[in-house]
N, C-alpha and C positions, 0 to 999 in steps of 0.2 A: 504494500500500500504506500502511495506517495505521501510526502509530508503534507501537501495541500488537502488530499482526500482524508488523511487521518485527522487533520484539524477540523474539517467539515463534519466528520463522523462524531468527533468528541462534542462539538458544539450542539449537534442535533440531539444529543442525549439529554441536554439540560435546558434547551431553549423551547421545548414544547409548551410547558406551562409551569415555570419555576415557582411562581407564587402559590400554586395550588398543590405542590408536593407535600406529602405528610412526612417525608423524611427530613434528614438534617439540613439546616440552612448552611450554605457554604460561603465562606469569606476568605478572600485572598488578601493577605497583608503584603503589600508590594511597594516598589519604588523604582525610579529610573536609575538610581545611583546607589552603590553599596555604602555601608558605614553610617546609615542614617538612623538605625535603631529598630529595624524590622523584627529581628529575632526577639529582642527584649519586649517589644510591644506585643508580639504574637503570644509569648509565654504568659505575660501579665494578663492579657485579655482572656486567654484560655483558662487560666487559674481562677480568675474572678467569676467567670461564667460557671465553672465547675462548682465553686463555693456557693453560688446562688442556687444550686440544685440541678443545673443543666448537665447533661451528658456530653462531654466535649472530647473530640479527637483533634490533636494538633499534628500535622504532617510536615516534616522538614523536607522541603522540595529541593534544597541544595544537596542533592542526593549523595555526592561524594566529597563534599566540603562542609559537613554538618557541624553546626554550633549549638543547637538546642540542648543536647545532652551535656555539653561542657558548661553552659550557664546554669544547668540544674545539678551540677556536680555528679553526673552519672558516668559510669565507665564507658569507654569507647567500645562499640559493638558493631557487628555487621548484620544486624537483623533485617535491614532493608534488602540486602542482597539475599539473605536466607529466605525472605518472603517471596521475592520475585523469581527465585530459583526453585521454589516449592520445596525447600529443605525443611522449613518449619511452617506451621499454620499461623495465621494472622494473630491469634490470641497469644502465641508465644513470642511474637516479635515486637509487641508494644510494651512500653513502660506504663504501669498503672499506679495512680495515686488518687484513690477515691474515684470521683467522677471525671478526673482529668487523665486522659490517655495520650501517650506520645508515640508516634512512629518516627524515630530519628533516622537520619541518613547515615552514610558511611564516611570514612575519612581515608582517602587515598586507596580505595580497594581496587587492586589491579584487575581482577576478573570483571568487576563492574565497569571499569574504565574501558576495557577492551571489547565489551559486548555491543557498543553502539546502540544504546537503547532509545526507544521512543518514550521518553520520560512522561510526556503529557498523557499519552494513552495509558501507561501503567498507573499513574496517579488516579486518573478518572476511573479506571477499572476498580481500584481499591475503594474509591468513594462509592461507586455504584453498588459494590458488593456489600459494603458495611454501613451505608448511611442510615439504614433503618435502626441501627444500634445507638445512634447519637442524635442529640438536638442540634449541635453545632459541629461542623468540621472546619477548622481553620488551616489555611495553607501558609506556611512561612516561605514565601516565594523567593526565588533568586532575583537579584536586581537586574535591571536592564530590559532589552527588547528582543531577547532570544525567542525563537519560535515556541519552545516548550513553555516558557514563562507567559508569553502572550496568550497562548491557547488556554492555559490553566486560569489566567486572569479572566478571560472572556467566558469561560465555562461557569465560573462561580456566580452565585446570586449577587454578591456584593464585593467591591474592591475597596480596601482601606489603603490609600496612597500616603505613605509617610515621607515627608519632605523636611529639609532644613533650610535656613535662610541663604545658604551659599548658592551662587549662580548656577553651578553645575548641577546641583540637586534640583533646582527649579526647572532648568532647561531640560534635563533628562526625564524628569517626571512628566513634563508637558509632552515630550516626544512619546513617552509610553502611552499617555492618554490619547494622543493624536492617532497613533497606529491602531489602538483599540477601537477608536471611533471609525476610522477610515476602513479598516479591514474587517472588523467584526460587528460594527454597528453599536458599540457600547458608548452611550452618551452620558451616563451618570456614574459618578465615583464619589467616594467619601475621602475627606482630607484630614490628616492629623499632622500638625506642624510641630517639629521638635527643635530644641536648642534655640528657643526664642529669647531674645535679650530684653524686650520691652513690649508693652501693650501696643505702642505705636507701630513697632515692627510687625507684630501679629496682624493688626488691622490692614497694614499696607500689603502684606503677603496674601491675605485672603481676597483683598480687592484686586490685586494684580492677577492672581490665579483665576478667580471667578470671572473677571471680565474677559480675560484672554480665552478661557475655555468656552465661554458663551459666544464670544464674537467669532472666533475662528473655527470652532468645532460644533457650534450650536448645541453645546452640552451644558451640564449643570454639576456643581460641586456641592456636597453636603458636608458642612464643617463639623468635625467631631470635637475639636479643641486644640490646645497647644500645651507644650511642656517647656518650662523655663530652663534656660541654660545657667549652670553654675559650674565652678571649677572643682570637679571631683574626678577621681580616677574611675575608669569604667568598671573595674572589678568591684570597687566599693559601692558604686551606684547600683550595680546589679544586685548586690547583697541587700541594699535598702529596698530596691524595687520588688524583689521576690520574697523578702522575709519580714520586713518591718511594716506591719499593718497600722502603725501609729503615725507614719510619715505623711507629710502633705502630698508626696508623690502618689502614695497609695490612694488617698482620698480623691485625687484627680482622676485616677483610673476608674474608681467607683463611679464618678460622675459620667465618665465616658461610657461605661457599661450601662448605666441607667438610661443614658441618652439613646444608645443604640438599640435597647430592648424595649423602649416605649412602644405602645401600640401604634402610634403614628410614625415612629422611627425618627431618624435624624433628618428626614425630609422637611421637618418643620424649620430647619435652619438653612434651607437652600438659599444660595446667593447667586445673583447675576446682576449686571449693571442696571437691569430694569426692575428687579425685585429685591433691591438691596435691603436685606433684613426686614422685608415687608414694611418699609418706611421707618424702621427703627434701627438704631445702631446695634450691630452685632457685638455682644459682650464676650470678652475673652474668658476662656476657662484655663487657668494656668496654675502652676505649682512650682516649688523649688525642686529641680532635678535636671538630669540630663540623660538622654537615652543613648 
């Protein structure tokens, strides 16, 4: 099967009536550029959803450069390869912590590297087979505009695009949304802005991104919020993020979860140059932290 026909097949599996499905809601946590905090965001959102009583599966889609297990202090394993090679059943390949389940990738697995996999099809097959077991399936997507990443992003019900204020992150994330719009007809995405230094910067970024997406892509952004930038080591930050439930950072993510799980969803905060906050100033949702 060619790459184009594989992509079409994958998308057809989810585009029939995604809002009417009784199975898991699928969310791709994505970005145009690496190093913006996708993995930390994916883990935190998954953990909070699980704590709220939802059954959650997080899949690390960076299948041979996996980081999720490292951030969770789990041992390096080759369970992803064992799963796709049918050496182990799914249930033995995931890490379980209550309602939170993780399918991590591998790290420099030579056999996996040499197989030339259609990763997008493999991931969708996993989702299709096990989505009835979960309320949410989150994908920690690789950064960039590779075919596998684009197809997985387009397949999911929602996309959470994580960006930072630097120009390359903004430009690359716009490129990601542009190709998703042009090639796959995806015109709505959610936005989470990381490493924000001020409320003014936050407002400027959502205005720039919202107006640009609306004008050139005829699309809409739904703003989840922002994370404030502070000078902390990444390892220390991840410890606070994943373990300290008394931190302002944790409270911020609780707000994000509440916002995304409201009955009307984050679409209440849609922005465009013509519906800017529905006539009201969009209020920033910030905390002290860095992803």
